[in-house]
C-alpha positions as CSV (number, residue, x, y, z in Angstrom):
1,M,28.5,36.8,9.4
2,F,25.6,39.2,9.2
3,N,24.2,37.4,6.1
4,F,24.5,34.1,8.0
5,L,22.4,35.5,10.9
6,I,19.8,36.7,8.5
7,V,19.6,33.2,6.8
8,G,19.3,31.6,10.3
9,F,16.6,34.0,11.3
10,I,14.7,33.4,8.1
11,F,15.0,29.6,8.6
12,I,13.6,29.8,12.1
13,F,10.9,32.2,11.0
14,G,9.9,29.7,8.3
15,M,9.8,26.8,10.7
16,C,7.5,28.9,13.0
17,I,5.2,29.6,10.0
18,G,5.4,25.8,9.4
19,S,4.1,25.3,12.9
20,F,1.1,27.5,12.1
21,L,0.6,25.6,8.8
22,N,0.3,22.4,10.9
23,V,-2.6,24.0,12.7
24,C,-4.3,24.8,9.4
25,I,-3.7,21.3,8.1
26,Y,-5.3,19.8,11.3
27,R,-8.2,22.2,11.7
28,L,-9.4,23.2,8.3
29,P,-10.8,19.8,7.2
30,S,-12.9,19.8,10.3
31,S,-14.1,23.4,9.7
32,K,-12.5,24.5,13.0
33,S,-11.1,28.0,13.6
34,I,-7.4,28.4,13.0
35,I,-7.4,31.2,15.6
36,N,-9.5,29.9,18.5
37,P,-8.4,28.1,20.6
38,S,-5.1,29.9,20.4
39,R,-3.3,27.1,22.3
40,S,-2.6,23.8,20.7
41,I,-3.9,20.6,22.3
42,C,-3.1,16.9,22.0
43,P,-5.7,15.3,19.7
44,N,-5.4,12.1,21.8
45,C,-5.8,13.3,25.4
46,N,-6.9,17.0,24.8
47,G,-4.0,18.1,27.0
48,V,-2.9,21.7,26.5
49,I,0.5,21.8,24.8
50,Q,2.8,24.3,26.5
51,F,5.0,26.7,24.6
52,Y,8.2,24.8,25.4
53,D,6.6,21.7,23.9
54,N,5.6,23.5,20.8
55,I,9.1,24.7,19.5
56,P,9.4,23.7,15.9
57,V,11.3,20.5,15.3
58,F,13.3,20.8,18.6
59,S,10.3,19.9,20.8
60,Y,9.5,16.9,18.7
61,L,13.1,15.6,19.1
62,W,13.2,16.5,22.9
63,L,9.9,14.6,23.5
64,K,11.1,11.7,21.3
65,G,8.0,12.1,19.1
66,R,5.5,11.6,22.0
67,C,3.0,13.6,23.9
68,R,4.2,14.7,27.3
69,H,0.8,14.0,28.9
70,C,-0.4,10.7,27.5
71,N,2.7,9.4,25.7
72,A,0.8,9.1,22.4
73,P,2.9,9.2,19.3
74,I,3.1,12.6,17.5
75,S,2.9,12.4,13.7
76,L,6.2,12.9,11.9
77,R,4.3,15.2,9.6
78,Y,4.6,18.0,12.2
79,P,8.4,18.4,12.1
80,L,8.4,17.6,8.4
81,V,6.1,20.5,7.5
82,E,8.2,22.8,9.8
83,L,11.4,21.8,8.1
84,I,10.0,22.1,4.6
85,T,8.6,25.5,5.3
86,G,12.0,26.6,6.8
87,I,13.8,25.4,3.7
88,V,11.2,27.1,1.4
89,A,11.8,30.4,3.3
90,I,15.5,30.2,2.8
91,N,15.2,29.4,-0.9
92,V,12.7,32.2,-1.5
93,Y,15.1,34.6,0.3
94,F,18.1,33.5,-1.9
95,M,15.9,33.9,-5.1
96,L,14.1,37.2,-4.3
97,G,15.6,38.6,-1.2
98,L,13.6,40.5,1.4
99,T,11.1,41.9,-1.1
100,L,7.3,42.1,-1.5
101,E,7.5,39.6,-4.3
102,G,9.4,37.2,-2.0
103,V,6.6,37.5,0.6
104,V,3.9,36.8,-2.0
105,Y,5.6,33.7,-3.3
106,F,6.3,32.4,0.3
107,V,2.7,32.8,1.2
108,F,1.6,31.2,-2.0
109,I,3.9,28.2,-1.5
110,S,2.8,27.9,2.2
111,S,-0.8,27.7,1.0
112,L,0.2,24.9,-1.4
113,L,1.8,23.0,1.5
114,V,-1.4,23.2,3.5
115,I,-3.4,22.0,0.5
116,T,-0.9,19.1,-0.2
117,F,-1.1,17.6,3.3
118,I,-4.8,18.0,3.6
119,D,-5.4,16.3,0.3
120,I,-3.1,13.5,1.3
121,D,-4.9,12.9,4.6
122,H,-8.5,13.6,3.6
123,K,-8.7,13.6,-0.2
124,I,-10.1,17.1,-0.2
125,I,-8.9,20.6,-1.3
126,P,-10.4,23.3,0.9
127,D,-12.3,26.0,-0.9
128,V,-11.4,28.4,1.9
129,I,-7.9,28.5,0.4
130,T,-8.4,28.2,-3.4
131,L,-11.4,30.4,-3.9
132,P,-9.9,33.5,-2.2
133,G,-6.6,32.5,-3.8
134,I,-7.8,33.1,-7.3
135,P,-8.6,36.8,-7.0
136,A,-5.6,37.2,-4.7
137,G,-3.4,35.9,-7.5
138,L,-4.9,38.2,-10.0
139,A,-4.4,41.2,-7.7
140,V,-0.7,40.5,-6.9
141,S,0.1,40.1,-10.6
142,F,0.3,43.9,-10.6
143,V,3.3,43.8,-8.2
144,L,5.1,40.7,-9.5
145,S,7.9,41.2,-12.0
146,G,7.6,37.8,-13.7
147,I,3.9,37.9,-14.6
148,T,1.4,40.3,-16.1
149,F,-2.3,40.6,-15.3
150,K,-3.0,39.2,-18.8
151,A,-0.9,36.2,-18.1
152,S,-2.6,35.8,-14.8
153,I,-6.1,35.9,-16.3
154,L,-5.0,33.4,-19.0
155,G,-3.5,31.2,-16.2
156,V,-6.9,31.1,-14.5
157,L,-8.8,30.3,-17.7
158,I,-6.4,27.7,-19.0
159,G,-5.7,26.2,-15.6
160,G,-9.3,25.8,-14.5
161,G,-10.6,25.3,-18.0
162,S,-8.2,22.5,-18.9
163,L,-9.1,20.4,-15.9
164,L,-12.7,21.2,-16.2
165,L,-12.6,19.9,-19.8
166,V,-10.8,16.7,-18.7
167,A,-13.3,16.1,-15.9
168,W,-16.3,16.7,-18.2
169,T,-14.9,14.4,-20.9
170,Y,-14.0,11.6,-18.5
171,S,-17.5,11.9,-16.9
172,L,-19.1,11.8,-20.3
173,V,-17.2,8.7,-21.5
174,T,-17.2,6.7,-18.2
175,R,-20.3,8.0,-16.5
176,K,-18.1,8.4,-13.4
177,E,-16.5,11.3,-11.7
178,G,-12.8,11.4,-12.3
179,M,-11.3,14.8,-11.6
180,G,-12.5,16.5,-8.4
181,G,-13.7,20.1,-8.4
182,G,-11.0,20.9,-5.8
183,D,-8.3,20.1,-8.4
184,I,-9.9,22.4,-10.9
185,K,-10.1,25.3,-8.5
186,L,-6.5,24.6,-7.3
187,L,-5.1,24.8,-10.8
188,A,-7.1,28.0,-11.5
189,M,-5.5,29.5,-8.3
190,I,-2.0,28.3,-9.5
191,G,-2.6,29.9,-12.8
192,A,-3.5,33.2,-11.2
193,F,-0.2,33.3,-9.4
194,I,2.2,31.9,-12.0
195,G,0.4,32.5,-15.3
196,W,-0.4,30.3,-18.3
197,K,3.2,29.2,-18.8
198,G,3.3,28.1,-15.2
199,V,0.1,26.2,-15.7
200,I,1.5,24.2,-18.7
201,F,4.7,23.5,-16.7
202,T,2.7,22.4,-13.7
203,I,0.4,20.1,-15.6
204,F,3.4,18.4,-17.2
205,V,5.4,17.9,-14.0
206,A,2.2,16.8,-12.1
207,S,1.3,14.3,-14.7
208,V,4.8,12.8,-14.9
209,A,5.2,12.7,-11.1
210,G,1.7,11.3,-10.6
211,T,2.3,8.6,-13.2
212,F,5.6,7.6,-11.6
213,V,4.2,7.4,-8.1
214,G,1.0,5.6,-9.3
215,I,3.0,2.9,-11.2
216,T,5.4,2.5,-8.2
217,L,2.5,2.0,-5.8
218,M,0.9,-0.5,-8.1
219,L,4.2,-2.5,-8.4
220,L,4.7,-2.4,-4.6
221,K,1.1,-3.2,-3.6
222,G,-0.2,-5.3,-6.5
223,K,-1.5,-4.6,-9.9
224,N,-5.1,-5.3,-8.9
225,L,-5.0,-2.7,-6.1
226,K,-7.7,0.0,-6.5
227,F,-6.9,3.3,-4.9
228,E,-7.5,7.0,-5.4
229,L,-4.3,9.0,-5.8
230,P,-4.9,12.6,-4.9
231,F,-3.7,14.9,-7.7
232,G,-3.5,18.1,-5.6
233,P,0.0,17.3,-4.1
234,F,1.4,16.8,-7.6
235,L,-0.1,20.0,-8.9
236,S,1.5,21.8,-5.9
237,I,4.9,20.1,-6.6
238,G,4.6,21.3,-10.2
239,A,3.8,24.9,-9.3
240,I,6.5,25.1,-6.7
241,S,9.0,23.6,-9.2
242,F,8.0,26.3,-11.7
243,I,8.6,29.1,-9.2
244,F,12.2,27.9,-8.5
245,F,13.2,26.3,-11.7
246,G,10.6,26.9,-14.4
247,E,12.0,29.8,-16.3
248,R,15.4,28.2,-16.5
249,V,13.9,24.9,-17.7
250,L,11.8,26.6,-20.3
251,F,14.7,28.7,-21.5
252,W,16.9,25.6,-21.8
253,Y,14.1,23.7,-23.6
254,F,13.3,26.3,-26.2
255,N,16.9,27.1,-26.9
256,S,18.0,23.4,-27.3
257,F,16.3,23.1,-30.7
């Protein structure tokens, strides 16, 4: 019973953090403060959202997905981010418990969620997350059990260096910019937190997932459709997958031969 209460509390806590992540997703691309104003407002009518209309997921369902003031539709992204963050919090708890390592990975995954939805909406990856994230990842490598400082350094070099080489080669051959600088800094940050093995795993998963989604979109919308598919979300999916499943997948792979 006690453990059930803890899990419930962690899920609610995670959803509350998800509500804050929504603030970051909305404000960071516009270079707005994520602290001031402290009260959320409707982007359509600028009406102040009261606390009882800002309860994660529940308020969205209670208001039937519409603003109380102007009846404008509220994006499904808001409860989705809150639910995902709550689920992430529970899974981190089951994997690492209430530990410093668990807090580190929860914060890291939360930052990846912010990056994912910003990249989907705006095709940008904010430097305000990735650039501080690189030294932060190097620093926490001293307290993480699954990674050493050397592996973290190699993760930064291989992560950022590999995409930088791809971007430089593509630009040299096509005379066009292919890989954005944001993706390079993102993979460097990912490498700082999960090391060089995690970088290789992340690139593989991101490439497979990106190819599958790209082909699916082309089949659905037409082969002649020209679109830019942001790579940041797939890198984030790859990194999160490594945290939860990577070591087991690598163990199975290398022991299957």
